[in-house]
C-alpha positions as CSV (number, residue, x, y, z in Angstrom):
1,X,10.8,49.0,169.3
2,X,10.3,50.3,172.8
3,X,13.0,50.1,175.3
4,X,12.3,49.1,178.9
5,X,13.0,51.9,181.4
6,X,16.0,51.2,183.4
7,X,15.2,51.3,187.2
8,X,16.8,54.1,189.0
9,X,18.9,53.7,192.2
10,X,16.0,54.7,194.4
11,X,13.6,52.0,193.0
12,X,16.4,49.3,193.3
13,X,17.0,50.4,196.9
14,X,13.2,50.2,197.6
15,X,13.0,46.8,196.0
16,X,15.8,45.5,198.0
17,X,14.4,46.9,201.3
18,X,11.0,45.4,200.5
19,X,12.5,41.9,199.8
20,X,14.5,42.1,203.1
21,X,11.4,43.1,205.0
22,X,9.5,40.2,203.5
23,X,12.1,37.8,205.0
24,X,11.6,39.1,208.5
25,X,7.8,39.3,208.1
26,X,7.7,35.7,206.9
27,X,9.7,34.2,209.9
28,X,7.8,36.3,212.5
29,X,4.4,35.5,211.2
30,X,5.4,31.8,210.9
31,X,6.6,31.7,214.5
32,X,3.2,32.9,215.8
33,X,1.1,30.9,213.3
34,X,1.7,27.5,214.9
35,X,1.8,28.4,218.6
36,X,-0.5,31.4,218.8
37,X,-2.3,30.1,221.9
38,X,1.0,30.0,223.7
39,X,2.8,33.0,222.4
40,X,0.1,35.7,222.5
41,X,-0.6,35.3,226.3
42,X,3.2,35.3,227.0
43,X,3.7,38.5,225.1
44,X,0.7,40.3,226.5
45,X,1.3,39.5,230.1
46,X,-1.2,39.1,233.0
47,X,-4.1,40.5,231.1
48,X,-3.5,38.0,228.4
49,X,-6.2,36.8,226.0
50,X,-7.1,33.3,225.4
51,X,-6.9,32.4,221.7
52,X,-10.1,30.7,220.6
53,X,-9.7,30.6,216.8
54,X,-7.5,31.9,214.0
55,X,-9.5,34.1,211.6
56,X,-9.4,34.6,207.9
57,X,-6.7,37.2,207.1
58,X,-8.0,38.2,203.7
59,X,-9.7,41.5,204.8
60,X,-10.2,43.6,201.6
61,X,-10.9,43.3,198.0
62,X,-8.5,43.5,196.2
63,X,-7.0,41.4,199.1
64,X,-5.0,42.9,201.9
65,X,-3.6,40.5,204.4
66,X,-3.3,41.2,208.0
67,X,-0.3,39.5,209.6
68,X,-2.4,37.4,212.0
69,X,-5.9,37.8,213.3
70,X,-7.5,35.7,216.1
71,X,-10.7,35.4,217.9
72,X,-9.9,35.6,221.6
73,X,-11.7,35.4,224.9
74,X,-11.2,37.7,228.0
75,X,-13.3,37.4,231.0
76,X,-15.9,35.4,229.0
77,X,-16.1,38.1,226.4
78,X,-15.2,37.3,222.8
79,X,-12.9,39.8,221.0
80,X,-10.7,40.0,217.8
81,X,-6.9,40.5,218.0
82,X,-5.2,41.8,214.9
83,X,-1.5,41.2,215.3
84,X,0.9,43.1,213.0
85,X,4.7,42.9,212.7
86,X,6.4,46.1,211.6
87,X,10.0,45.3,210.6
88,X,10.5,48.8,209.0
89,X,8.9,51.9,210.6
90,X,6.4,53.7,208.5
91,X,4.4,56.9,209.0
92,X,1.4,55.2,207.3
93,X,1.3,52.1,209.6
94,X,-1.5,53.5,211.8
95,X,-3.7,54.3,208.8
96,X,-3.2,50.8,207.4
97,X,-4.0,49.4,210.8
98,X,-7.2,51.4,210.9
99,X,-8.3,49.7,207.6
100,X,-7.7,46.3,209.0
101,X,-9.5,47.2,212.3
102,X,-12.6,48.5,210.5
103,X,-12.9,45.5,208.2
104,X,-12.5,43.0,211.0
105,X,-15.1,44.9,213.1
106,X,-17.5,44.9,210.2
107,X,-16.9,41.2,209.4
108,X,-17.0,39.7,212.9
109,X,-19.0,42.4,214.8
110,X,-16.7,42.0,217.9
111,X,-14.4,44.4,219.6
112,X,-11.0,44.6,217.9
113,X,-7.6,45.0,219.6
114,X,-5.0,46.1,217.2
115,X,-1.4,45.4,218.2
116,X,1.8,46.5,216.4
117,X,4.9,44.6,217.2
118,X,8.2,46.2,216.4
119,X,11.2,43.8,216.4
120,X,13.8,46.4,215.3
121,X,12.8,50.0,214.5
122,X,11.3,52.3,217.1
123,X,7.7,53.2,216.3
124,X,7.3,56.4,214.3
125,X,3.6,56.6,214.9
126,X,1.8,56.8,218.3
127,X,-1.7,55.9,219.4
128,X,-4.2,57.3,219.0
129,X,-4.5,58.1,215.3
130,X,-6.6,61.3,215.2
131,X,-8.2,62.7,212.1
132,X,-9.1,66.3,212.1
133,X,-11.2,68.5,209.8
134,X,-10.0,72.0,210.7
135,X,-10.6,72.2,214.5
136,X,-13.1,69.4,214.6
137,X,-12.1,65.9,215.5
138,X,-13.8,63.4,213.2
139,X,-12.0,60.2,214.1
140,X,-10.0,58.7,217.0
141,X,-8.4,55.2,216.7
142,X,-6.5,53.7,219.5
143,X,-4.2,50.8,219.2
144,X,-1.3,49.1,221.1
145,X,2.4,48.9,220.3
146,X,5.1,46.5,221.5
147,X,8.7,47.4,221.0
148,X,10.8,44.2,221.4
149,X,14.1,45.9,222.4
150,X,12.3,47.4,225.4
151,X,11.5,44.0,226.7
152,X,13.9,42.2,229.1
153,X,14.9,38.9,227.5
154,X,15.9,37.6,231.0
155,X,12.3,37.8,232.2
156,X,11.1,35.5,229.4
157,X,13.8,33.0,230.1
158,X,13.0,33.1,233.8
159,X,9.4,32.3,233.0
160,X,10.5,29.5,230.8
161,X,8.4,31.2,228.0
162,X,9.9,28.9,225.3
163,X,7.4,29.6,222.5
164,X,8.6,33.2,222.3
165,X,12.3,32.3,222.5
166,X,12.5,32.8,218.8
167,X,12.1,36.6,219.5
168,X,14.8,36.8,222.2
169,X,17.6,38.2,219.9
170,X,15.4,41.3,219.2
171,X,14.8,41.9,222.9
172,X,16.8,44.0,225.4
173,X,19.3,42.7,228.0
174,X,20.6,39.7,226.0
175,X,23.9,38.0,226.4
176,X,25.6,35.0,224.8
177,X,25.0,32.9,227.9
178,X,21.3,33.7,227.9
179,X,20.9,33.0,224.3
180,X,22.8,29.7,224.5
181,X,20.7,28.7,227.5
182,X,17.6,29.5,225.4
183,X,18.8,27.3,222.5
184,X,19.3,24.4,224.9
185,X,15.9,24.8,226.4
186,X,14.3,25.0,222.9
187,X,16.1,21.7,222.0
188,X,14.7,19.9,225.1
189,X,11.2,21.4,224.8
190,X,10.8,20.5,221.2
191,X,12.6,17.2,221.2
192,X,9.6,15.4,219.9
193,X,8.7,18.1,217.2
194,X,11.4,18.9,214.7
195,X,9.0,21.2,212.8
196,X,8.3,23.6,215.7
197,X,12.0,23.5,216.7
198,X,12.9,24.5,213.2
199,X,10.5,27.3,213.2
200,X,11.9,28.6,216.5
201,X,15.5,28.3,215.4
202,X,14.8,29.9,212.1
203,X,13.2,33.0,213.6
204,X,15.9,33.1,216.3
205,X,18.6,33.0,213.7
206,X,17.2,35.6,211.3
207,X,16.5,38.0,214.2
208,X,20.0,37.4,215.6
209,X,21.6,38.2,212.3
210,X,19.5,41.4,211.8
211,X,19.6,42.7,215.3
212,X,23.3,41.7,216.1
213,X,22.8,42.4,219.8
214,X,26.2,41.0,220.9
215,X,29.9,41.8,220.5
216,X,31.6,39.9,217.6
217,X,33.2,37.1,219.7
218,X,29.9,36.4,221.6
219,X,27.9,36.6,218.5
220,X,30.2,34.0,216.8
221,X,29.8,31.8,219.8
222,X,26.0,31.7,219.5
223,X,26.2,31.2,215.7
224,X,28.5,28.2,216.2
225,X,25.8,26.5,218.3
226,X,23.1,27.2,215.8
227,X,25.3,25.9,213.0
228,X,24.9,22.4,214.6
229,X,21.4,22.5,213.4
230,X,22.1,23.5,209.8
231,X,20.9,20.3,208.4
232,X,17.6,20.6,210.3
233,X,17.1,24.2,209.0
234,X,18.1,23.3,205.5
235,X,15.3,20.8,205.3
236,X,12.8,23.6,205.6
237,X,11.0,24.4,202.3
238,X,11.3,28.2,202.8
239,X,15.0,27.9,203.5
240,X,15.4,25.7,200.4
241,X,13.7,28.3,198.2
242,X,15.9,31.1,199.7
243,X,19.0,29.0,199.1
244,X,18.0,28.3,195.5
245,X,17.3,32.1,195.0
246,X,20.8,32.8,196.3
247,X,22.3,30.2,194.0
248,X,20.5,31.7,191.0
249,X,21.7,35.2,191.9
250,X,25.3,33.8,192.2
251,X,25.1,32.2,188.7
252,X,23.6,35.4,187.3
253,X,26.4,37.4,188.8
254,X,29.0,35.1,187.2
255,X,27.2,35.5,183.8
256,X,27.3,39.3,184.2
257,X,31.1,39.1,184.7
258,X,31.4,36.8,181.7
259,X,29.4,39.4,179.6
260,X,31.8,42.2,180.6
261,X,34.9,40.2,179.8
262,X,33.5,39.2,176.4
263,X,32.6,42.8,175.4
264,X,35.8,44.3,176.8
265,X,37.8,41.8,174.7
266,X,35.9,42.1,171.4
267,X,34.1,45.4,171.5
268,X,35.7,47.7,174.1
269,X,33.8,50.7,172.7
270,X,30.6,49.1,173.9
271,X,31.8,48.4,177.4
272,X,29.5,51.1,178.9
273,X,26.5,49.4,177.4
274,X,27.7,46.0,178.8
275,X,28.1,47.5,182.2
276,X,24.6,48.9,182.1
277,X,23.2,45.3,181.2
278,X,25.3,43.6,183.8
279,X,23.9,45.8,186.6
280,X,20.3,45.4,185.7
281,X,19.8,42.2,187.6
282,X,18.5,40.3,184.7
283,X,17.7,36.6,184.9
284,X,20.4,34.0,184.2
285,X,18.7,32.7,181.1
286,X,18.6,36.1,179.5
287,X,22.2,36.8,180.2
288,X,23.3,33.4,178.8
289,X,21.3,33.9,175.7
290,X,22.7,37.4,175.2
291,X,26.3,36.1,175.6
292,X,25.7,33.5,172.9
293,X,24.2,36.1,170.6
294,X,27.3,38.3,171.2
295,X,29.6,35.6,170.3
296,X,27.8,35.1,167.0
297,X,27.5,38.9,166.3
298,X,29.0,39.8,162.8
299,X,30.4,43.2,163.8
300,X,30.3,46.0,166.4
301,X,27.1,47.4,165.1
302,X,25.3,44.1,165.5
303,X,26.8,43.8,169.0
304,X,25.5,47.3,169.9
305,X,22.0,46.4,168.7
306,X,22.0,43.3,170.9
307,X,23.2,45.1,174.0
308,X,20.6,47.8,173.5
309,X,17.6,45.8,172.6
310,X,18.0,42.1,173.3
311,X,15.6,40.5,174.2
312,X,13.0,42.4,172.1
313,X,10.3,43.9,174.3
């Protein structure tokens, strides 16, 4: 009977980091998805592109998804904009961006602008990406980067650029007064559309908690205002899913504690095995079934076998 390898600390840490990154990616992509025609020109400034059409973001087989891709128009010239959010800096980002760029170019046969948006971490790659073969240059790929903390949040509020207010907590020069003003303006702007207001507030809240740009007292003041919309946010399917996941994790944690208490009371010599099982992050149903089996175990040897091999792989 083959035992499953126990994940090491590094793999657990990487898994947690990837899960957290997915949360930020989801809310950022979602914010842009429904208001791309408003958000992209506001972010890119006076030389902004007019969004003509959202493009299919399945760009490779096996599939790789760009974050968002759009057909745009600038000075009566059609282009493609590939928009990527980077919530954790990586030295391979520019190479991945090159893959997307090449596939979009091949698929649409239009000039492609590749834009990396960094909400938190400073870029660790810089344009252009140059590939060398000895002393010979064989590829040069240029792209754009936008580091949100370098942007002045006040300028967007002064413009009344409400569709990008969800990004304000990650920008520079924020204050509690500015963020509270932004919340009130969002409420007024989206008063006929709860769905868009929910998207903005959700992105705003997630970035606020991650960036934590304010002293504790001011931070709490902004959170109190957002809490007035808890019911609106809780109606969101994505939030419901995250709440359910959190509840399941809480129940599994309780089952892990019950497992430790049971083994410590009946089979203290096996406590090290119980601790190993309790920290594996196993599903609630597996832990519950294991606890039931341990209660019914005839002796310590049977309990050891259960802790080492249940469920059979």
